[in-house]
LOLO-597164 format. One record per residue (C-alpha): residue in one letter; x, y, z. Coordinates in nm, 2 decimals. Layout:
BEGIN
+------+--------+--------+--------+
| resn |      X |      Y |      Z |
+------+--------+--------+--------+
|    A |      X |      Y |      Z |
...
+------+--------+--------+--------+
***
This chain:
BEGIN
+------+--------+--------+--------+
| resn |      X |      Y |      Z |
+------+--------+--------+--------+
|    M |  -9.05 |  17.13 |   1.60 |
|    K |  -9.05 |  16.95 |   1.25 |
|    A |  -8.67 |  16.89 |   1.34 |
|    G |  -8.76 |  16.72 |   1.68 |
|    I |  -9.01 |  16.53 |   1.50 |
|    S |  -8.73 |  16.38 |   1.24 |
|    K |  -8.49 |  16.32 |   1.50 |
|    I |  -8.76 |  16.09 |   1.68 |
|    S |  -8.85 |  15.92 |   1.33 |
|    L |  -8.48 |  15.86 |   1.26 |
|    Q |  -8.44 |  15.69 |   1.65 |
|    I |  -8.73 |  15.48 |   1.57 |
|    K |  -8.63 |  15.35 |   1.23 |
|    K |  -8.29 |  15.26 |   1.39 |
|    K |  -8.40 |  15.07 |   1.66 |
|    R |  -8.65 |  14.88 |   1.39 |
|    F |  -8.32 |  14.81 |   1.20 |
|    I |  -8.14 |  14.63 |   1.49 |
|    F |  -8.44 |  14.45 |   1.62 |
|    Y |  -8.49 |  14.30 |   1.29 |
|    T |  -8.11 |  14.24 |   1.22 |
|    L |  -8.12 |  14.06 |   1.59 |
|    A |  -8.39 |  13.86 |   1.48 |
|    V |  -8.25 |  13.77 |   1.15 |
|    L |  -7.92 |  13.72 |   1.32 |
|    E |  -8.09 |  13.47 |   1.57 |
|    I |  -8.27 |  13.28 |   1.30 |
|    V |  -7.96 |  13.23 |   1.14 |
|    F |  -7.77 |  13.13 |   1.45 |
|    L |  -8.07 |  12.87 |   1.52 |
|    V |  -8.05 |  12.71 |   1.16 |
|    L |  -7.67 |  12.67 |   1.19 |
|    T |  -7.71 |  12.49 |   1.52 |
|    W |  -7.98 |  12.26 |   1.37 |
|    V |  -7.74 |  12.17 |   1.07 |
|    V |  -7.43 |  12.14 |   1.26 |
|    S |  -7.64 |  11.88 |   1.52 |
|    T |  -7.81 |  11.68 |   1.23 |
|    G |  -7.51 |  11.68 |   0.98 |
|    V |  -7.74 |  11.79 |   0.69 |
|    F |  -7.46 |  11.97 |   0.51 |
|    A |  -7.20 |  11.73 |   0.65 |
|    S |  -7.00 |  11.51 |   0.38 |
|    K |  -7.07 |  11.11 |   0.38 |
|    D |  -6.87 |  10.84 |   0.30 |
|    Y |  -6.92 |  10.51 |   0.08 |
|    W |  -6.72 |  10.23 |  -0.03 |
|    Q |  -6.70 |  10.16 |  -0.40 |
|    I |  -6.57 |   9.81 |  -0.54 |
|    D |  -6.42 |   9.82 |  -0.89 |
|    A |  -6.30 |   9.57 |  -1.16 |
|    G |  -6.13 |   9.65 |  -1.46 |
|    G |  -6.23 |  10.02 |  -1.44 |
|    K |  -6.58 |   9.95 |  -1.38 |
|    T |  -6.79 |   9.97 |  -1.08 |
|    I |  -6.99 |   9.62 |  -0.99 |
|    L |  -7.07 |   9.72 |  -0.62 |
|    T |  -7.13 |  10.01 |  -0.42 |
|    V |  -7.20 |   9.95 |  -0.02 |
|    R |  -7.23 |  10.17 |   0.28 |
|    T |  -6.96 |  10.03 |   0.53 |
|    E |  -6.62 |   9.87 |   0.51 |
|    S |  -6.81 |   9.57 |   0.66 |
|    E |  -7.00 |   9.52 |   0.38 |
|    V |  -6.71 |   9.54 |   0.15 |
|    R |  -6.56 |   9.27 |   0.30 |
|    E |  -6.89 |   9.03 |   0.31 |
|    A |  -6.93 |   9.11 |  -0.09 |
|    V |  -6.55 |   9.03 |  -0.14 |
|    S |  -6.60 |   8.74 |   0.03 |
|    L |  -6.92 |   8.63 |  -0.17 |
|    L |  -6.76 |   8.68 |  -0.48 |
|    K |  -6.46 |   8.44 |  -0.39 |
|    N |  -6.65 |   8.21 |  -0.20 |
|    T |  -6.98 |   8.19 |  -0.44 |
|    Y |  -6.80 |   7.83 |  -0.58 |
|    V |  -6.63 |   7.70 |  -0.30 |
|    E |  -6.78 |   7.33 |  -0.20 |
|    E |  -6.87 |   7.26 |   0.12 |
|    K |  -6.60 |   7.08 |   0.35 |
|    A |  -6.33 |   7.19 |   0.06 |
|    R |  -5.99 |   7.20 |   0.14 |
|    D |  -5.70 |   7.39 |   0.01 |
|    V |  -5.89 |   7.65 |  -0.13 |
|    R |  -5.73 |   7.90 |  -0.38 |
|    I |  -5.91 |   8.14 |  -0.55 |
|    S |  -5.81 |   8.44 |  -0.80 |
|    L |  -6.00 |   8.73 |  -0.92 |
|    N |  -5.96 |   8.88 |  -1.28 |
|    P |  -5.94 |   9.12 |  -1.31 |
|    V |  -5.83 |   9.22 |  -0.97 |
|    I |  -6.07 |   9.41 |  -0.80 |
|    S |  -5.98 |   9.78 |  -0.62 |
|    V |  -6.18 |   9.93 |  -0.33 |
|    K |  -6.21 |  10.27 |  -0.29 |
|    H |  -6.35 |  10.50 |  -0.01 |
|    R |  -6.51 |  10.79 |  -0.12 |
|    Y |  -6.73 |  11.07 |  -0.01 |
|    Y |  -7.03 |  11.30 |  -0.12 |
|    G |  -7.14 |  11.63 |   0.03 |
|    Y |  -7.45 |  11.81 |   0.06 |
|    M |  -7.44 |  11.94 |  -0.31 |
|    D |  -7.31 |  11.61 |  -0.47 |
|    R |  -7.54 |  11.33 |  -0.63 |
|    K |  -7.62 |  11.05 |  -0.38 |
|    P |  -7.48 |  10.75 |  -0.51 |
|    E |  -7.69 |  10.42 |  -0.53 |
|    V |  -7.57 |  10.20 |  -0.25 |
|    A |  -7.68 |   9.83 |  -0.23 |
|    D |  -7.91 |   9.71 |   0.04 |
|    V |  -7.73 |   9.46 |   0.25 |
|    E |  -7.98 |   9.15 |   0.13 |
|    D |  -7.92 |   9.27 |  -0.24 |
|    T |  -7.53 |   9.24 |  -0.22 |
|    R |  -7.49 |   8.84 |  -0.29 |
|    N |  -7.71 |   8.91 |  -0.59 |
|    I |  -7.54 |   9.20 |  -0.74 |
|    A |  -7.21 |   9.03 |  -0.68 |
|    I |  -7.32 |   8.70 |  -0.87 |
|    D |  -7.50 |   8.92 |  -1.13 |
|    S |  -7.12 |   9.06 |  -1.17 |
|    V |  -6.99 |   8.72 |  -1.26 |
|    R |  -7.28 |   8.64 |  -1.49 |
|    R |  -7.24 |   8.97 |  -1.69 |
|    N |  -6.85 |   8.88 |  -1.75 |
|    L |  -6.75 |   9.19 |  -1.50 |
|    I |  -6.54 |   8.96 |  -1.32 |
|    S |  -6.41 |   8.60 |  -1.36 |
|    V |  -6.35 |   8.38 |  -1.07 |
|    K |  -6.11 |   8.11 |  -1.07 |
|    T |  -6.14 |   7.84 |  -0.81 |
|    S |  -5.90 |   7.54 |  -0.71 |
|    Q |  -5.97 |   7.34 |  -0.44 |
|    T |  -5.99 |   6.97 |  -0.29 |
|    V |  -6.28 |   6.78 |  -0.23 |
|    D |  -6.41 |   6.42 |  -0.13 |
|    K |  -6.70 |   6.22 |  -0.33 |
|    K |  -6.84 |   5.92 |  -0.20 |
|    K |  -6.93 |   5.71 |  -0.46 |
|    K |  -7.09 |   5.37 |  -0.52 |
|    I |  -6.91 |   5.06 |  -0.63 |
|    K |  -7.10 |   4.82 |  -0.84 |
|    F |  -7.06 |   4.46 |  -0.75 |
|    S |  -6.98 |   4.21 |  -1.00 |
|    V |  -7.23 |   3.95 |  -1.12 |
|    I |  -7.10 |   3.61 |  -1.14 |
|    K |  -7.30 |   3.34 |  -1.33 |
|    K |  -7.28 |   2.95 |  -1.26 |
|    K |  -7.44 |   2.68 |  -1.41 |
|    D |  -7.59 |   2.37 |  -1.19 |
|    R |  -7.75 |   2.06 |  -1.34 |
|    A |  -7.93 |   2.00 |  -1.03 |
|    I |  -8.18 |   2.28 |  -1.18 |
|    H |  -8.42 |   2.26 |  -1.44 |
|    R |  -8.29 |   2.45 |  -1.76 |
|    N |  -8.41 |   2.80 |  -1.84 |
|    T |  -8.48 |   2.83 |  -1.45 |
|    S |  -8.24 |   3.12 |  -1.28 |
|    L |  -8.18 |   3.15 |  -0.90 |
|    V |  -8.01 |   3.42 |  -0.73 |
|    K |  -7.80 |   3.28 |  -0.46 |
|    K |  -7.67 |   3.61 |  -0.33 |
|    A |  -7.82 |   3.93 |  -0.42 |
|    G |  -7.47 |   4.15 |  -0.44 |
|    D |  -7.42 |   4.49 |  -0.23 |
|    E |  -7.29 |   4.78 |  -0.37 |
|    G |  -6.97 |   4.91 |  -0.21 |
|    T |  -6.87 |   5.26 |  -0.11 |
|    E |  -6.56 |   5.46 |  -0.19 |
|    I |  -6.42 |   5.77 |  -0.09 |
|    V |  -6.27 |   6.00 |  -0.40 |
|    T |  -6.05 |   6.26 |  -0.33 |
|    V |  -6.00 |   6.53 |  -0.66 |
|    E |  -5.85 |   6.85 |  -0.69 |
|    K |  -6.09 |   7.05 |  -0.97 |
|    T |  -6.03 |   7.37 |  -1.11 |
|    T |  -6.36 |   7.58 |  -1.24 |
|    I |  -6.41 |   7.92 |  -1.35 |
|    N |  -6.73 |   8.07 |  -1.28 |
|    G |  -6.85 |   7.75 |  -1.15 |
|    D |  -6.80 |   7.57 |  -1.47 |
|    L |  -6.55 |   7.26 |  -1.46 |
|    Q |  -6.21 |   7.30 |  -1.61 |
|    K |  -6.02 |   7.04 |  -1.49 |
|    E |  -6.03 |   6.74 |  -1.24 |
|    E |  -5.77 |   6.51 |  -1.14 |
|    V |  -5.82 |   6.25 |  -0.89 |
|    I |  -5.55 |   6.24 |  -0.58 |
|    K |  -5.67 |   5.95 |  -0.38 |
|    T |  -5.95 |   5.66 |  -0.36 |
|    E |  -6.03 |   5.49 |  -0.04 |
|    V |  -6.27 |   5.18 |  -0.03 |
|    T |  -6.45 |   5.25 |   0.28 |
|    E |  -6.72 |   4.93 |   0.20 |
|    K |  -6.62 |   4.63 |   0.00 |
|    S |  -6.88 |   4.52 |  -0.28 |
|    K |  -7.02 |   4.17 |  -0.25 |
|    D |  -7.04 |   3.99 |  -0.55 |
|    R |  -7.43 |   3.89 |  -0.72 |
|    I |  -7.42 |   3.52 |  -0.75 |
|    I |  -7.69 |   3.36 |  -1.03 |
|    I |  -7.70 |   2.98 |  -1.07 |
|    S |  -7.85 |   2.88 |  -1.42 |
|    G |  -8.01 |   2.54 |  -1.45 |
|    T |  -7.87 |   2.30 |  -1.71 |
|    G |  -8.03 |   2.02 |  -1.59 |
|    T |  -8.39 |   1.84 |  -1.69 |
|    S |  -8.53 |   1.82 |  -1.34 |
|    V |  -8.58 |   2.07 |  -1.05 |
|    A |  -8.34 |   2.10 |  -0.78 |
|    K |  -8.46 |   1.97 |  -0.43 |
|    R |  -8.47 |   2.18 |  -0.14 |
|    G |  -8.15 |   2.22 |   0.02 |
|    K |  -7.94 |   1.97 |  -0.22 |
|    A |  -7.62 |   2.08 |  -0.30 |
|    S |  -7.49 |   2.22 |  -0.65 |
|    S |  -7.33 |   1.94 |  -0.84 |
|    E |  -7.06 |   2.15 |  -0.98 |
|    E |  -6.95 |   2.43 |  -0.72 |
|    G |  -7.05 |   2.24 |  -0.39 |
|    D |  -7.23 |   2.54 |  -0.30 |
|    K |  -7.56 |   2.50 |  -0.07 |
|    Y |  -7.84 |   2.66 |  -0.11 |
|    S |  -8.22 |   2.64 |   0.00 |
|    L |  -8.50 |   2.69 |  -0.21 |
|    A |  -8.83 |   2.82 |  -0.09 |
|    S |  -9.15 |   2.57 |  -0.09 |
|    G |  -9.46 |   2.61 |  -0.31 |
|    K |  -9.64 |   2.70 |   0.00 |
|    A |  -9.45 |   2.97 |   0.10 |
|    V |  -9.48 |   3.10 |  -0.23 |
|    V |  -9.86 |   3.08 |  -0.23 |
|    E |  -9.86 |   3.26 |   0.10 |
|    F |  -9.63 |   3.57 |   0.03 |
|    A |  -9.83 |   3.62 |  -0.30 |
|    K | -10.19 |   3.63 |  -0.13 |
|    K | -10.08 |   3.94 |   0.09 |
|    F | -10.11 |   4.13 |  -0.22 |
|    R | -10.48 |   4.04 |  -0.25 |
|    G | -10.65 |   4.35 |  -0.36 |
|    N | -10.39 |   4.56 |  -0.53 |
|    P | -10.43 |   4.66 |  -0.89 |
|    Y | -10.40 |   4.52 |  -1.20 |
|    V | -10.15 |   4.70 |  -1.44 |
|    Y | -10.08 |   4.61 |  -1.77 |
|    G |  -9.71 |   4.58 |  -1.81 |
|    G |  -9.65 |   4.63 |  -1.45 |
|    S |  -9.47 |   4.43 |  -1.17 |
|    S |  -9.50 |   4.62 |  -0.87 |
|    L |  -9.67 |   4.41 |  -0.61 |
|    T |  -9.81 |   4.70 |  -0.45 |
|    K |  -9.86 |   4.96 |  -0.69 |
|    G |  -9.99 |   4.72 |  -0.97 |
|    A |  -9.86 |   4.43 |  -1.18 |
|    D | -10.02 |   4.22 |  -1.48 |
|    C | -10.03 |   3.85 |  -1.48 |
|    S |  -9.67 |   3.75 |  -1.59 |
|    G |  -9.51 |   4.08 |  -1.41 |
|    F |  -9.72 |   3.96 |  -1.06 |
|    V |  -9.57 |   3.59 |  -1.10 |
|    M |  -9.21 |   3.76 |  -1.18 |
|    A |  -9.23 |   3.96 |  -0.87 |
|    V |  -9.33 |   3.69 |  -0.62 |
|    Y |  -9.07 |   3.46 |  -0.75 |
|    K |  -8.81 |   3.74 |  -0.73 |
|    H |  -8.87 |   3.77 |  -0.38 |
|    F |  -8.75 |   3.42 |  -0.33 |
|    G |  -8.45 |   3.45 |  -0.56 |
|    V |  -8.60 |   3.31 |  -0.87 |
|    T |  -8.57 |   3.49 |  -1.21 |
|    L |  -8.84 |   3.44 |  -1.43 |
|    P |  -8.92 |   3.66 |  -1.77 |
|    H |  -9.22 |   3.92 |  -1.77 |
|    D |  -9.37 |   3.75 |  -2.03 |
|    A |  -9.65 |   3.47 |  -2.00 |
|    G |  -9.56 |   3.29 |  -2.30 |
|    A |  -9.22 |   3.21 |  -2.21 |
|    D |  -9.31 |   3.09 |  -1.85 |
|    R |  -9.46 |   2.80 |  -2.04 |
|    S |  -9.14 |   2.65 |  -2.07 |
|    L |  -8.99 |   2.70 |  -1.72 |
|    G |  -8.91 |   2.43 |  -1.48 |
|    K |  -9.06 |   2.10 |  -1.46 |
|    A |  -9.39 |   2.02 |  -1.65 |
|    V |  -9.66 |   1.86 |  -1.45 |
|    K |  -9.99 |   1.70 |  -1.48 |
|    S | -10.31 |   1.91 |  -1.40 |
|    S | -10.41 |   1.65 |  -1.14 |
|    E | -10.07 |   1.69 |  -0.97 |
|    M | -10.07 |   2.04 |  -0.91 |
|    Q |  -9.90 |   2.14 |  -0.62 |
|    P |  -9.91 |   2.49 |  -0.44 |
|    G |  -9.65 |   2.75 |  -0.61 |
|    D |  -9.69 |   2.56 |  -0.94 |
|    L |  -9.73 |   2.82 |  -1.26 |
|    V | -10.06 |   2.74 |  -1.41 |
|    C | -10.03 |   2.86 |  -1.76 |
|    Y | -10.35 |   2.97 |  -2.00 |
|    Y | -10.34 |   3.11 |  -2.34 |
|    G | -10.24 |   3.45 |  -2.28 |
|    H | -10.27 |   3.44 |  -1.89 |
|    I | -10.07 |   3.27 |  -1.59 |
|    G | -10.10 |   3.24 |  -1.22 |
|    I | -10.00 |   3.04 |  -0.91 |
|    Y | -10.16 |   2.75 |  -0.79 |
|    A | -10.29 |   2.82 |  -0.42 |
|    G | -10.45 |   2.45 |  -0.35 |
|    D | -10.80 |   2.38 |  -0.33 |
|    G | -10.85 |   2.41 |  -0.75 |
|    K | -10.75 |   2.80 |  -0.68 |
|    I | -10.48 |   3.02 |  -0.82 |
|    V | -10.37 |   3.36 |  -0.70 |
|    H | -10.30 |   3.62 |  -1.00 |
|    A | -10.32 |   3.94 |  -1.14 |
|    M | -10.66 |   3.88 |  -1.33 |
|    D | -10.76 |   4.24 |  -1.52 |
|    E | -10.83 |   4.58 |  -1.41 |
|    A | -11.17 |   4.53 |  -1.30 |
|    N | -11.07 |   4.25 |  -1.01 |
|    G | -10.70 |   4.31 |  -0.98 |
|    I | -10.46 |   4.08 |  -0.78 |
|    T | -10.71 |   3.80 |  -0.64 |
|    V | -10.78 |   3.42 |  -0.60 |
|    S | -10.99 |   3.27 |  -0.85 |
|    R | -11.11 |   2.91 |  -0.95 |
|    I | -10.85 |   2.76 |  -1.21 |
|    G | -11.10 |   2.74 |  -1.48 |
|    Y | -11.26 |   3.08 |  -1.39 |
|    N | -11.43 |   3.26 |  -1.70 |
|    G | -11.41 |   2.88 |  -1.88 |
|    K | -11.02 |   2.88 |  -1.91 |
|    R | -10.85 |   2.61 |  -2.03 |
|    I | -10.54 |   2.52 |  -1.90 |
|    L | -10.23 |   2.51 |  -2.14 |
|    T |  -9.96 |   2.35 |  -1.93 |
|    V |  -9.86 |   2.35 |  -1.54 |
|    R |  -9.48 |   2.44 |  -1.46 |
|    R |  -9.30 |   2.33 |  -1.11 |
|    I |  -9.04 |   2.56 |  -1.01 |
|    F |  -8.97 |   2.48 |  -0.66 |
|    G |  -8.99 |   2.03 |  -0.61 |
+------+--------+--------+--------+
***
C-alpha cells in the first residue's frame, strides 16, 4: 500500500513540474515577444560629427547632420552674397554609430540646440570657418560744398542757394573672413546709382542787403530772398514750444539765438548760434524803421520783429517760444539788424 501511495505522489510531483515549467516558458515567450515588438534590446543609431579628433556634435538623424554642417558653413555668409567659398579647419568627419541596450546612451543634441552648439564649437576654437564671398554695399556719396561770394549780399551773411543732396553708389567687394572676423576686403567694382548734388553757399561781401530777386553781381545766378513777413509767419508756428538752453530745435526746444538761427535756416540763411555775433549781421536800421523779420538785439538776448511793436522769440524756460512787446521786462534794444531787404 505504501508503494502505491509513493507512486501516486511521484506522479503528482511530475505533473506539478510540467505545469510550472510550461508556465515559466509561457512567461518567457511573452516577454521575448514584447521585447521584439518594442525594440527595447535592439541596437539604436546616432550620428557623430568630429573635427580634429574631437566630437563637436552628436545628433539623431542624418538630416540633422546635414543641417548642422550647413549651419557651420553658412553662419558667416551674408544675405545675397555671391561666389561663396567656405572651408573648415580642421576638416570635419561624420560617423554613423550604434549603441545597444547595455551601452551608455550618448548625449544627443535637440534640434533647437544644434545651431547654438555649432556656433559654440567655433567660439571654443574647435573649428575654424573661412569664408570668401562677394557682396554689394550701398554707400552714400557726400556732396561737395561750393562757396561763392556776392557783393549784392551784406558781409557776414551767408545764403544757402542749394542745399545739396547726397548721392548713392553700389560698391561690389570680395571679402574674406575667419569666424566672422574680416581678414581682407577688395573692391571689385563701383557703380554710381545716383549722383550727388553740390551744396552752394553764397557769402556776402557787400555793405547793403541783397534785394529780393536781384541777380548775383559775380556769377549771374538768380535767387530770391524770402520776405520778412514770411519769416514771422513761419516763426509764429512754433509758439508754445519749450525754451531749452543751448538748443536749436523748433519743436523740441531752443534758446533765443538757436530759435532765430533755426527760423532763418528754413529760408536758406546761415546765422551763428550766438546772440552777440548776431548784432553785426545784415544791415543796421533804426528802431523806428523796424520791419517784420528784422533781428531785434538786446544785451544777452535776440528776437525777430513781428510787427505792431512785438517780437517772436524764445523767451525763457517759464514762457518758451512766445510773442512779447519789444520792451518786455524793461529790456533796452541795443541794435536792429535787417537780413532781408
